[in-house]
C-alpha atoms as one frame of an Amber mdcrd trajectory, in Angstrom:
protein
   0.015  -0.042   0.025   1.288   3.449  -0.909   2.070   5.750   2.083   0.494
   9.185   2.035   0.770  12.206   4.120  -0.556  15.793   4.159   1.777  18.647
   5.058   0.544  22.315   5.111  -2.404  21.416   2.751  -0.219  19.617   0.302
  -0.645  15.926  -0.417   2.473  13.675  -0.828   2.567   9.923  -1.716   5.456
   7.606  -1.460   6.646   5.386  -4.373   6.423   1.787  -3.468   9.422   0.967
  -5.613  12.012   3.800  -4.803  10.552   5.324  -1.659  10.537   8.900  -3.174
   7.885  11.211  -2.000   6.041  12.983  -4.701   3.623  15.805  -4.464   0.113
  14.607  -5.789  -3.148  16.191  -6.523  -5.933  14.013  -5.371  -9.654  14.223
  -6.100 -12.346  13.812  -3.425 -14.017  10.422  -3.743 -16.493  10.462  -1.029
 -17.282  11.751   2.472 -19.261  10.661   5.428 -20.144  12.504   8.674 -16.564
  12.356  10.081 -14.157  11.707   7.200 -13.292  12.770   3.531 -11.556  10.218
   1.330  -9.336  11.333  -1.521  -7.540   9.435  -4.267  -4.434  10.397  -6.291
  -3.162   8.569  -9.337   0.510   9.077  -9.957   3.372   7.424 -11.887   6.789
   6.721 -10.519   9.483   3.978 -11.580   7.472   3.271 -14.699   4.433   2.016
 -12.558   0.948   3.627 -12.196   0.165   3.911  -8.570  -2.661   5.201  -6.313
  -2.359   7.146  -3.175  -5.470   7.103  -0.907  -5.861   9.883   1.870  -8.336
   9.872   4.728  -8.806  13.345   6.259 -10.788  13.751   9.418 -13.222  16.535
   9.379 -13.120  19.233  11.945 -15.959  19.699  14.338 -17.217  22.785  12.478
 -17.879  20.635   9.294 -20.052  18.071  11.073 -23.745  18.813  11.007
């Protein structure tokens, strides 16, 4: 599974082959009452890879 992290509102995914962190630009896939789910497709080392991100909503966003 590809590792992902968010730093200062920028999304980063780590290549499974070489370990390089690449900035990615995910798209929102879905959301529920507490979390948002994002997906980023990217290529590194000649392989198409997917980075998944789960972002917890802040209390202000929960209705």
